[in-house]
Residue, then its C-alpha position, 0 to 999 in steps of 0.5 A: x365259883x365260875x359261872x360256867x362251873x356253877x351252870x354245869x353243877x346245876x345241869x348235873x343236878x337237873x339230870x340227877x332229878x330226871x333220873x330219880x323221877x324216871x326211876x320212881x315212875x318205873x315202880x309198880x306203885x310210884x310215890x306220886x307225892x315224891x314225883x311231884x316234889x322232884x318235878x318241882x325241884x327240876x323246874x326250879x333248877x331249869x328256871x335258875x339255869x335259864x336266868x343265869x345263861x348269858x344272852 
């Protein structure tokens, strides 16, 4: 897989996690454990994206 395609895939996953977090936080009683896990995954993806970006 080309680097740009892989970065795009990671960015899409990052955006999906962001959407999931926002959706969960809109619930009257959000699952804080789930939100924490999603935020961890999002941060890991962000770090991986930053490592892969050239320059």
